[in-house]
N, C-alpha and C positions, 0 to 999 in steps of 0.2 A: 504494500500500500504506500501511498505517498505521504509518509509520516509528517514531514514539515509542510509539504504542500497542502495536504488536506486539512490539517489543523486539529481534527478530532482524533484522539488516540485512546484506544481501549486499554485497560490495564493489562490483561493477559489472557492466555488460553491454557487449559489444563487437560491432561490426558492420563488415564490410568488403566492398567490391565492386571488381571489376576488369573493365574492358571495356565500360562503358556510358556514353553521352554525358551522362546525367543522374545521374552517380554521387553527387554531393553531395545532391541532393534525395531520391534513394532511400535514402541513408544517414540522412537526417533522419527519414524515415518508419520506417526500421528501428529507429532509436534510440527513437522515440516508442513503438513496440511493446514495447521493452525498458525503458521508464521505471520499471517496478516494481522493477527490479534496482538502481536508483540514482537518487536525486532531489536530489543535492547539487551536481552540476555536469555539464556536457556539452560535447563538442567534436567537431569534424570537421576532418580534414586531407585535402586532395586533391593528386593528382599530375597535373601538366599542363605540357607544353612543357619538360620537363627540369628542373622545379623543384617544390618542395612549398610549399603555402600552407595556412593553417588559421585557424580561429576557434573560440574556446571561452569559457566563462563559468560563473559560479555560478548555480545554479537549475535549473528544469525545462527540458526540451528546448524547449518552446514559449516559455519566457522568454528563453533564450539566443539562439535563432534566430528573431528577430522579422522583420517585413516588410523585405525587401530584403537581409537578411544573406546568404542563400544565393546571391544573384545574383552575388556576387564570387568564389564558389568554383566555378571551372570546371575540368573535367578528366574523363577517363574512368576514374579510379580514386580511391577514397576509403576511409578508415577512420574510425570514430566510436566514441565511448565515453560511457557514463553511469556515474556513480560515487556510492558512499558512501565516506566516508573510514574506513579501518581503519588499515592501515600508513601512517605518515607524517602522519596527521591531515588536516584540511581545508585550505582556502586556495586562491586562484586558481592559484598556481604548481604545485599538485599536480593540477589538473584535466587530464585527458588528452583526446586523444593528446598525448604529450610530443614536441616537435619539436626535432631536433638538426641543426645545420648545421656543415659542415666543408669544407675545401678539396677533399676527395676525394668529396664528395657528402653529401646530406642523408638523414635517416631520421626516421620518426615511429613511435611506439610506443603501443599500447593494450594493457592488461593486465587480466585478470580473475583474481584469486587473491591469494596471499600467499607471498612468498619467506621460508622459515623460516630461511635462513642469511644474510639480507640484512645484518644488523648486522655480522657478522664479515667479510663480503665488502667492505662499505663501509669498515670500518676498514683493511683491507688495501689497498684502492684509494687511500684518502687518504694512507696511508703511502708510496705510490708516486707521489703528486703529483696525484691526481685532485681536482677541485673540484666539489662537487655544487651544483646550482642549486635543487633541491627536497628535500623530506624523504620523498619517495615511494620505496618499494623498487624501483619500475619503473626508475628511473634507473640503478640498479646494473647492470642488464642492458645498457644502452647503453654504459656505460663498459667492460664486459667485452668487448663486440664491438669497440670501437675499440682496445683494448689487445691483441687477438688478433694473433698473428704468422702466422696461416694465410694461404695464398697467394690464396684466393678469398673473396669476401664470404660465400658459402654456408658455407665452411669456418669463417669467423670467427663466424657465427651459431651453427653447431653447437658450436664450442668454448665459446662463452659459455653455451649451453644446458646443456652438460655440467657446468658449474660451479655452477649454481643448484639449489636444493632447495625442495621444498614444492609448492604448488598454483599452476599458471600456465597460462593460455590466452593466448597472445600473438598480436597482429597487428602486423606490422612492414611499413611502406610505404616504399619508395624510389622513385626516378624510374623504375627499370627493372622492378620486380616487387613483388608482395604476398607476404609470407612469413607462414605460419600454423604455430603450434607448440602442442602440448598436452603437459603434463608426463607422465612415464612411468606414473604411477598413474591419470591421467585423473580427477582430483578434480572438475573443472569441466566442464560440458557445452559442446560446440562442434561445429557442423554445417556441412557444405558443401552449397551449392545452386547451381542454374543459373537464369538469366533470359535466355532466348534464347542468345546467344553469350557472355554475361557470366557470371562466377563470383561467387558470394556466400557469405560466411561470417558466422555469427552465433552468439551464445551460446544462443539458443533458436530453434526452428523457427517460432514465431509470427511472427518477423520476416520469414521467407520468405513467409508467407501474405499479409501486408499489402502486399507489393510484387508479388505474383503470381509469385514464384520457385518452382521445383520442388525439393523435397528430393532430394539425391543420396546422401549418406551421412554418418556421424559421422566426425570427425577422430579417428584412432586415438591412444591414449596413446603417447608417445615418437615421434610422427610429425612431420615437417617438410614442409609443402607449399610449393612455389614456384610462384606463379601469375603468368604474364606473357602476352605476345602469342602464345606458342607453345602455351598451354594450361596444364595442371596437371601438375607433376612431384612425385612422392612420394619422400621419403627418410626415413631413420631417424637420429635423433641419440642415441637410447638404446634399449636393449632394453625391450620392453614388459613391465611388471611386473604383478602381480595388480591388477585394476581396483579402485579405491577411490572410486567416484563418490559425491559428497556425498549422504547420505540426505535431507538437508533440501531438496534440489532437488525431490524427489518430495513431501515433506510440506508444504513452505511456499513456497519461492522461485519456482519456475517457474510460468508462466501455465497455467491449465487446458487451453488449446488447444494447448500445446506438446507435442512428443514428445521425451523425453530418453532417448537410447540405445535407441530403438525402443519406448518405453513411453509411452502417452498419460497425461498428468498427471491429467486429470479422472477417467479410469478408475481410475488407481492410488489416488486419494484416495477415490473411492467404495468401493473395496475395503478401504481402511484403515478407513472407517466401518463397513462390514459386519463386519470382523474385530473391531473395537472393541465392537460390539453383542454379538458372541458371547462375548467375554472379560469384558465389564463391562456386563451388562444393568442397566436401571433401571426402577423402577415409576414411570412419569411419564405426563403427558398430551400433551406436545408435545416435539419436538426442534427446536433452533435452532442455527445456526452463527455464529461470529464472522466477519464479512466480512474479507477476501475468500477467503482460502485454505481456510477451514474449511467453506465452503458445500457443496462436493462431498462432504466427509466426513460432514457432517450428513445429507445426502440418503441416503448409503449406510447410515448408522446407522438412519435412519427406515425404509428399505426392509427391512433385516434384522430390526428389532425389531417392526415393525408399528405403531410410534408415529408419529402424523402429523408431517410436517415443516412447520414454520411459519416465516415471516419475523419472528422475534422481535427482531432487532437490525438497525437501519438505519445504513448508513455515509453520512455527508454528504461528498460529494466536492468541495465547493466552499469548503473552509476552508483556511487556511494550514497549512504543514508544522509540526507542533508540536515536532518534534525540535530546531528552532532556538531555541526559547524558553529563556531563561537560568535559569529557576528551576523547582523541582519543583512549586510551587503553580500556575504558569502551565501547565506540562505537564499537570497533572491536570485543569485547566479545559479544556485542549485535548482530552482524552479525551471529556469530555461534549459538546464541540462536534462531534467526529468520529463518535461512536457514540451512538445513541439507541435505547432499548428501545421496542418497539411495545406500548404499554400495553393496548390492546384485545385483543392476542394473548396476552400473558403474565399479565394480571391474573387471579388466582384459579386459576392453573394450576401443576402440577408440571412444571418445565422441565428438560430435558436440554440443557445448554449445551456444545456441542462446540467445542474450540479445538485449534490445532496444537501448542502447546507452552506450558510455563510456565518462564520463565527466572528472574526475580527474584521474581515473584508479585504485585507491586503492581498491575499492570494487571488480572490475573485477579480480584483482590479488588475493584477498582473496578467491573468489569463485573458481578460477582455482586451487589454492593451496588445497582447501577442496576436490575438485574432485580427485586430485592426491593422497591426503592422504587416500581417500576412495578406492584407487586401480585403478583408470583410468590410462591406459598406454599412452594415448595421449589425449590432450584436444585442439580441434580446435574451436576457438571463431568466431562467425558470428554475426554481428551487423546489425539490420534492419533499420538503419539510416545512413546517411553520417557522417563523423567526425564533431563533434561540435567544431568549431574554434573561435566563437565569442559569447560574452555574450548576453543575452536576456534583453531587456528593457520594455517588454510588460507584465510582471506578472509572469515570471518563474525565479526561483532563481539560474540559472547558474551564477556563480560568475564572477569576473574579468577575462579578457583574459589570464592573467598570470597563473591562476589556471587551465586552460583548457589544458589537456594533448595534444590534437591534434593541438593546436595552436603553439606548439613548438617542436613537435616530429613527425617523419614520421610514417607510418603504421608499418614498420619493427621495428622501435625503440619502439613503443607502445607494439608490440608483445613481445619483449624481456622484457620489464618492467613488463608486467602482467604475464609472464611465460607461454604463450601459445605456442603450436606447430605450429599453423598458426593463422592468424587473417585477416579478411576481413570485410569491411564496404559496405553497399549498396550504389550504385551511386545515385546522385540526380535525374537523369533522370529515373532510375529504381524505385526509391521511388515514384515519382509523377505518373508514369505509373501504378504502383501497387495499389496506393490509389484510382485511377480511377476518379478523379474529371474531369469535362468537360475541353477539351483542348481549353479554351477561351483566354489564355495568355501564354507567355513563362514559367511562374511559376505555371500555372494551378490554379491560384487563391489562392495559399498558400504562407505563409510567410516562407522564406528560410534564414532569417537573421542570425540565429545561425550557419548556414552552409556556408554562403557566405560573411557575413559582410555587405550586401546591405540591409539597413533598409528602410521599406516603408514610415516612417515618420521621421521628425526631432527628434532626441533623447534628445537634450538639456542636462540640469543638472538634473539627476534623483536621488531623495532621495530613495535609495534602498539598505540598508544594507542586505547582502546576508546570507543565511543559508549555511551549509556545503554541498559540492558536493562530489560525489564519485570519 
């Protein structure tokens, strides 16, 4: 994904497997398919012979696990993680899975999401004598487990889960079992699959496809799965609350070939494009999408509007990750390296440029400028989400409200700032209808907080230094 270009970064992707002799290698392939969810670090921990061992590093999955690295990770169970840093920032020590050792046994943790009460819990734990080795909110969960007085390990995990708030999809690996937990609101996607006699868990179903696993079902909000040699046991650690799955999973984060809560992402995005064409038609010659997440939307917009879809923007997949560049000037150069307009397609044309979101507006302005420099006579920008007016506290690095362009500017003001001939956002109602989740609640089981400011949980004091937004 276009980390710095796109501006929205999801915290991570998780993958786990129990009961397969090639667990580490399958986890590698699973993480590779989830690479779009995190490009800052990757790690794998395996369970074998009564102990846990792992390997992790900074960079892409293929950079961390080079030739021979996986050969030392033997065992029938493994968990893996790819991450962007939101809560706790970056650094090697925060790359997951986090591995903890004690006299009573070891455990490894992989987490997707953000704990909204992490700071207050951490202060309380430090007052009781806890010493933290990372700045990640994930470590808080480990300390809560170890401090629990419950008589069984499952009881300790449940007690810890009952104390944390916010968005969390956890994989916890011990020598005896793989534990899987999803927060009571179900903010993040998490699915269970089968590969022969082995069980597989992943943030997205595309990870099942790459290893040949069959999808079984979604992990339910508030559910704790215990997977071991006896199979899968389901328990609840909290009552299921109204579903609040992140809307941006459908709009931006998930891969087009994934299914999230039973809905195919490509189909949902095409429907977003069709709805956008109904709500915001444009008098233009071609439709083009900003790679990658907006391609499906642009195809849907073209089908509904009758305007031809063209590949007007090309993504160069063989350049470095621009989000690591230290200065704005270098990042802006990175945009030109990663995205190129197809001059022969856009020159002399009125272009509808479809994108998934506008956060700060700088990237949209640069893309509009590139299209004009390539000869586009008009650029009409269409966004497949409502304006983002509030920050996310559940694992997405939209920054403070002061940096969100839609929080302080009208649509017309944003249009002038990005240099477009026209600009339109999809309505909240149109977005929910297009995604197609069952109409079981006014928000159709989706989190709309970044669009409305109405947060499904208490947000508290969140330790979440943010990355750059577009």
